[in-house]
C-alpha positions in Angstrom: 15.2 -16.1 -19.1 15.1 -19.7 -19.7 14.9 -22.7 -17.6 16.5 -25.8 -16.9 15.1 -29.5 -17.6 12.5 -30.6 -15.0 15.1 -32.9 -13.3 18.5 -31.4 -12.8 21.4 -33.6 -14.1 22.8 -36.0 -11.8 26.4 -35.6 -10.4 29.1 -36.7 -12.7 32.9 -37.1 -12.1 35.6 -35.6 -14.3 36.6 -32.4 -15.9 33.2 -30.8 -15.2 34.2 -30.1 -11.5 32.0 -30.1 -8.4 29.8 -27.4 -7.1 31.8 -24.7 -9.1 31.7 -22.9 -12.6 32.0 -25.8 -15.2 29.7 -27.9 -12.9 26.1 -26.4 -13.1 24.2 -29.4 -12.0 25.5 -28.9 -8.5 24.3 -25.4 -8.3 20.8 -26.0 -9.7 17.9 -25.8 -7.3 16.7 -29.1 -6.1 13.0 -29.8 -7.6 10.8 -31.9 -5.1 7.3 -33.0 -6.0 5.6 -30.2 -4.3 8.0 -27.5 -6.0 10.6 -25.3 -4.4 9.9 -23.1 -1.5 11.2 -19.5 -1.2 14.3 -19.6 1.1 15.2 -17.3 4.1 17.9 -15.9 1.9 15.6 -14.8 -0.9 13.5 -12.9 1.8 16.8 -11.2 3.2 17.7 -10.4 -0.5 14.1 -8.5 -1.1 15.1 -6.3 2.1 17.1 -4.2 -0.7 14.0 -3.6 -2.6 11.9 -2.5 0.3 14.3 0.4 0.4 14.1 0.9 -3.5 10.3 0.9 -3.3 10.3 3.6 -0.4 12.7 5.5 -2.8 10.5 5.5 -5.7 7.5 6.4 -3.7 9.2 9.6 -2.3 10.6 10.6 -5.5 7.0 10.5 -6.9 5.7 12.5 -4.2 8.5 15.2 -4.7 7.9 15.6 -8.5 4.3 15.1 -8.8 4.1 16.0 -12.2 3.6 14.3 -15.7 7.2 14.3 -16.2 8.2 13.4 -12.7 5.7 10.5 -13.1 7.0 9.3 -16.3 10.6 9.3 -14.7 9.5 7.5 -11.8 7.7 4.9 -14.1 11.0 4.5 -16.1 13.2 4.0 -12.8 10.6 1.6 -11.3 10.8 -0.5 -14.6 14.6 -0.7 -14.2 14.3 -1.8 -10.6 11.8 -4.2 -11.2 13.8 -5.8 -14.0 16.7 -6.1 -11.6 14.5 -7.9 -9.1 12.6 -10.1 -11.6 15.8 -11.4 -13.3 17.3 -12.3 -10.2 14.1 -14.0 -9.3 14.0 -16.1 -12.4 18.0 -17.0 -11.7 17.1 -18.2 -8.3 14.2 -20.2 -9.7 16.8 -22.4 -11.5 19.7 -22.1 -9.1 20.0 -23.0 -5.4 20.3 -19.8 -3.1 21.6 -21.9 -0.3 24.7 -23.0 -2.3 27.7 -21.1 -1.0 28.5 -20.0 -4.7 24.9 -18.8 -5.4 24.8 -16.9 -2.2 28.0 -15.0 -2.7 26.6 -13.8 -6.0 23.4 -12.8 -4.6 25.3 -10.8 -2.0 26.9 -9.0 -4.6 23.8 -8.4 -6.3 22.5 -6.8 -3.1 25.3 -4.6 -2.6 25.0 -3.1 -6.2 21.0 -3.1 -5.6 21.3 -1.2 -2.2 23.7 1.5 -4.2 21.2 1.8 -7.0 18.4 2.1 -4.7 20.4 5.0 -2.9 21.0 6.7 -6.1 17.1 6.9 -7.2 16.4 10.4 -6.3 19.0 11.8 -8.4 19.1 9.2 -11.0 18.3 11.4 -13.9 20.3 14.4 -12.7 23.7 14.3 -10.9 23.7 10.7 -9.9 22.8 9.2 -13.3 26.3 7.7 -13.9 26.2 6.0 -10.5 22.8 4.6 -10.8 23.6 3.2 -14.4 26.7 1.8 -13.3 25.1 -0.1 -10.3 22.1 -1.2 -12.4 24.1 -2.5 -15.1 26.6 -4.2 -12.8 23.4 -5.9 -11.5 22.2 -7.1 -14.8 25.3 -7.8 -16.6 27.4 -9.0 -13.7 24.8 -11.5 -12.7 24.2 -12.8 -16.2 27.9 -13.2 -16.9 28.3 -15.2 -13.6 25.8 -17.6 -14.7 27.0 -17.8 -18.5 30.4 -18.8 -16.9 28.7 -21.4 -14.6 26.6 -23.0 -17.3 29.1 -22.8 -20.2 29.1 -26.7 -20.7 25.6 -27.1 -19.9 22.7 -27.0 -21.9 21.5 -23.9 -20.1 24.4 -22.0 -21.4 23.2 -21.0 -24.9 20.1 -19.5 -23.3 22.2 -17.4 -20.8 24.4 -16.2 -23.5 21.5 -15.0 -25.6 20.4 -13.0 -22.3 23.9 -11.5 -21.7 23.8 -10.3 -25.4 20.7 -8.2 -24.7 21.8 -7.0 -21.5 25.1 -6.2 -22.8 23.4 -3.7 -25.5 21.1 -2.3 -23.0 24.0 -1.6 -20.5 25.8 0.5 -23.5 22.6 2.7 -23.6 22.2 3.1 -20.0 26.0 4.2 -19.6 25.7 6.2 -22.7 22.7 8.0 -21.5 24.4 8.6 -18.2 27.3 10.1 -20.0 25.5 12.9 -21.9 24.7 16.2 -20.4 21.2 16.8 -21.9 18.3 15.6 -19.6 15.8 14.9 -22.3 18.6 12.8 -24.3 19.6 10.8 -21.4 15.7 9.8 -20.7 15.3 8.9 -24.3 18.4 6.6 -24.4 17.3 5.0 -21.0 13.9 4.6 -22.3 15.4 2.8 -25.5 17.3 0.7 -23.2 14.3 -0.4 -21.0 12.3 -1.2 -24.1 15.0 -3.5 -25.6 15.0 -5.3 -22.3 11.3 -5.7 -22.0 10.7 -6.9 -25.6 13.7 -9.4 -25.5 11.7 -12.0 -23.8 8.9 -11.6 -26.1 11.3 -12.5 -29.2 12.9 -15.2 -27.3 16.1 -13.3 -27.0 16.9 -13.6 -30.7 20.6 -13.2 -31.0 22.7 -13.5 -34.0 24.6 -16.9 -34.4 22.9 -18.0 -31.3 19.2 -18.3 -32.4 16.3 -17.9 -29.9 14.5 -19.4 -27.1 10.9 -20.7 -26.7 8.7 -20.6 -23.7 8.7 -24.3 -23.8 12.4 -24.4 -22.7 11.6 -22.2 -19.7 10.7 -25.2 -17.4 10.5 -23.0 -14.3 9.2 -24.1 -10.8 5.7 -22.3 -11.4 4.9 -22.4 -7.6 8.2 -20.7 -6.6 7.8 -18.0 -9.5 4.2 -17.2 -8.0 5.4 -17.2 -4.3 8.3 -14.9 -5.3 5.9 -12.3 -6.9 3.5 -12.5 -4.1 5.9 -11.7 -1.8 7.1 -8.6 -3.8 3.4 -7.4 -3.6 3.7 -8.0 0.0 6.9 -5.5 -0.1 5.0 -2.9 -1.9 1.9 -3.1 0.4 4.3 -3.0 3.5 5.9 0.1 2.1 2.4 1.7 2.0 2.0 0.6 5.7 5.2 2.3 6.5 4.4 5.6 4.8 1.0 5.4 6.7 2.3 5.0 10.2 5.2 7.6 9.6 3.0 10.1 8.3 0.5 9.7 11.1 3.6 10.3 13.5 4.6 13.2 12.0 1.5 15.1 12.1 -0.5 16.2 15.3 -3.6 14.0 15.6 -7.0 15.5 14.5 -10.3 14.1 13.3 -9.4 14.6 9.6 -5.9 13.2 10.1 -7.4 10.1 11.8 -9.8 9.9 9.1 -7.4 9.7 6.3 -5.3 7.4 8.3 -8.2 5.1 8.5 -9.0 5.4 4.9 -5.5 4.7 3.9 -5.0 1.6 5.9 -8.4 0.1 5.0 -7.5 0.8 1.4 -4.1 -1.0 1.6 -5.9 -4.1 3.4 -8.5 -4.0 0.4 -5.8 -4.4 -2.0 -4.4 -7.2 -0.1 -7.6 -8.7 0.1 -8.3 -8.7 -3.6 -5.0 -10.2 -4.6 -4.4 -12.7 -1.7 -7.7 -13.9 -0.5 -8.5 -16.4 -3.5 -6.6 -15.3 -6.5 -3.0 -15.7 -5.6 -3.4 -19.3 -4.4 -5.7 -20.3 -7.3 -3.1 -18.6 -9.9 -0.1 -20.4 -8.1 -1.7 -23.7 -8.5 -2.6 -23.1 -12.2 1.1 -22.0 -13.0 2.6 -24.9 -11.0 0.4 -27.4 -12.9 0.7 -25.7 -16.6 2.1 -27.6 -19.4 4.0 -24.5 -20.2 4.9 -22.4 -16.8 7.6 -20.5 -18.8 4.7 -18.7 -20.7 2.7 -17.9 -17.7 5.8 -16.8 -15.7 6.5 -14.4 -18.5 3.2 -12.8 -19.0 1.2 -13.1 -15.8 4.1 -12.4 -13.4 6.9 -10.9 -15.2 4.9 -8.2 -17.0 1.7 -8.1 -15.5 2.6 -7.8 -11.8 4.7 -4.7 -12.3 1.2 -2.8 -13.1 -0.2 -3.9 -9.6 3.3 -2.9 -8.0 2.9 0.6 -9.8 -0.6 1.0 -8.4 0.4 0.4 -4.8 3.2 2.9 -5.1 1.1 5.6 -6.6 -1.6 4.8 -3.9 1.3 5.3 -1.1 1.6 8.8 -2.4 -1.8 9.4 -1.9 -2.1 8.1 1.4 0.9 10.5 2.6 -0.7 13.3 1.1 -4.1 13.0 2.5 -3.0 13.0 5.9 -0.6 15.9 5.5 -3.5 17.9 3.7 -6.9 16.5 4.3 -8.8 19.6 3.7 -8.8 22.2 1.1 -8.7 22.3 -2.4 -8.2 19.0 -4.5 -5.3 19.4 -6.9 -4.8 17.6 -10.1 -1.7 15.7 -9.0 -3.8 14.5 -5.8 -6.5 13.5 -8.0 -4.3 11.5 -10.3 -2.5 9.5 -7.5 -5.9 9.1 -5.3 -7.7 7.5 -8.2 -4.8 6.3 -10.5 -3.4 4.1 -7.7 -6.3 2.1 -7.2 -7.1 1.9 -10.8 -3.8 0.8 -11.9 -4.0 -2.1 -9.1 -7.5 -3.1 -10.4 -6.6 -2.8 -14.0 -3.3 -5.0 -13.2 -5.3 -7.6 -11.3 -8.0 -7.9 -14.1 -5.1 -8.6 -16.7 -3.6 -11.1 -14.2 -7.0 -12.8 -14.0 -7.1 -12.8 -17.8 -3.6 -14.1 -18.4 -4.2 -17.0 -15.9 -7.7 -18.0 -16.1 -8.8 -16.6 -19.5 -11.5 -14.0 -18.8 -11.8 -10.2 -17.6 -14.6 -9.9 -15.0 -17.3 -7.4 -15.0 -16.7 -6.3 -11.3 -13.2 -5.0 -12.0 -14.6 -3.1 -15.1 -17.2 -1.7 -13.0 -14.9 -0.4 -10.3 -12.6 1.1 -13.0 -15.6 3.1 -14.5 -16.7 4.1 -11.0 -13.0 5.6 -10.3 -13.2 7.5 -13.7 -16.7 9.1 -12.7 -15.1 9.9 -9.3 -12.3 11.7 -11.4 -14.9 14.1 -13.1 -16.6 15.3 -9.7 -13.3 15.3 -7.9 -12.9 19.4 -8.0 -16.2 19.5 -5.8 -14.6 17.2 -3.1 -11.8 17.6 -0.4 -8.8 15.5 -0.7 -10.0 13.5 2.3 -13.4 12.9 0.7 -11.9 11.7 -2.5 -9.6 9.4 -0.9 -12.0 7.9 1.2 -14.5 7.4 -2.0 -11.6 5.7 -3.8 -11.0 3.3 -0.7 -14.6 2.7 -0.7 -14.5 1.6 -4.4 -11.7 -1.0 -3.6 -13.2 -2.2 -0.4 -16.6 -2.7 -2.2 -14.5 -4.9 -5.0 -13.1 -6.8 -2.2 -16.3 -7.7 -0.6 -17.8 -8.4 -4.1 -15.0 -11.0 -4.5 -15.9 -12.8 -1.1 -19.5 -12.8 -2.1 -18.9 -14.3 -5.6 -16.3 -16.9 -4.3 -18.8 -18.1 -1.7 -21.7 -18.4 -4.5 -19.3 -20.1 -6.8 -18.4 -22.7 -4.1 -22.0 -23.2 -3.1 -23.0 -23.6 -6.8 -20.0 -25.9 -7.7 -21.3 -28.3 -4.9 -24.6 -28.4 -6.4 -23.9 -28.1 -10.4 -21.8 -30.8 -12.3 -18.8 -29.8 -13.9 -19.0 -29.2 -17.9 -19.0 -32.5 -19.6 -19.9 -34.6 -16.3 -23.1 -35.9 -15.2 -23.9 -37.5 -11.8 -22.0 -40.4 -11.0 -19.5 -39.9 -13.8 -15.9 -38.4 -14.0 -15.4 -35.2 -15.6 -14.1 -35.0 -19.1 -10.7 -34.5 -19.9 -9.5 -31.0 -19.9 -8.2 -29.6 -23.4 -5.0 -28.2 -23.8 -4.3 -25.1 -22.1 -5.0 -21.8 -24.1 -2.1 -19.0 -24.4 -2.0 -16.7 -21.5 -3.8 -14.0 -23.6 -6.2 -16.0 -25.4 -9.6 -16.8 -24.4 -10.6 -20.4 -24.2 -14.0 -21.8 -25.4 -16.7 -20.5 -23.1 -17.6 -23.9 -21.7 -14.1 -24.5 -20.7 -13.9 -21.6 -18.5 -14.6 -21.7 -14.7 -13.7 -18.7 -12.6 -12.6 -19.6 -9.0 -13.6 -16.3 -7.8 -17.3 -16.4 -8.6 -19.8 -16.3 -11.8 -19.1 -12.6 -12.6 -20.2 -11.6 -16.4 -17.1 -11.7 -18.7 -16.5 -8.6 -20.8 -14.0 -9.9 -23.4 -15.1 -13.2 -24.8 
């Protein structure tokens, strides 16, 4: 995942051509002063992954065991990677150009087929799933390699293609074996290779490796794309909530479960979008190394929050179907694990972007863990309401902390600034998993005590 220069190459005449493979500059996305915006076609493209998220949620519900959860996670990682690599591609290349748009249509066809195969991906539909997934990954990258063959971007995409080809061999090989455990093992190795490749810069024999400094992405566009995927996942939760309510006769308990499910979803939205999303987008857009933040904060950490939303959606469906009675281990895992994954992912996201963990999120995780200990004494509805209460409390804490921060910032000079003077120059940005000095850090969401400094 590497990026073009900040300013695309100007058109040139000659053998390079125009707007076709061999002339990548005509395919590059225009970069304005305010950054690129997500196009309508990109939103249309995402509809395929609405279906994929729904398929994963239903698969987890039907296989609510440790093995089923592990297999669903494996498939989620593949789905996320197919979407994320396309997201990076459209960050550099113009989705409104007919050539790029046709490529994306091909990815959509393969993506919809891949999503349809998800329920039986590790069983009788393994080869079809693997073929669709590798067609997306290898096909899209091969297309871009051809388009950038004479461009400075070409070497970077050639490295990516090498690693995707290696992974594709494992995906197809795993699909061809009859043993279920061997298949899962080969696919796990394939996912591991794909996820580790960006961390070592796609180091490839004879082609070298890339650095994040070369990944001059449009940070604002990357942030907006990932924000929209969070919306997709939350939207799937809303669909499940409404669909489950429609399928059951209304009662007091069902109505209470419905309200708890919907309020919990709203609270997750509030935690992410009320202040964090916009501030983080501004941070990556102004970063001297947006590729590094794009890799850590968005490419890798957002999947944790998406997983939390999917797991929580399973609990939403279960609590409305069976609000009373005994609390099973599976329901405890999804009712508390969903919010815990989202909160942990959001804490890591804030850490990557702003440089510190916040005490409120750690407290929320501790409370969720405590609820797991008392879960056997509760009904499913009571446990679900308790988990939703924790998420709502965290959202309200963020609102309060943000208002206090705004009030204090209007009264207290910034570090290195006295009344009537401009602030001191800001030192170079720390890495996404490195804590800056305490005097540098200003958390825009409130002065919560940090726990990892």
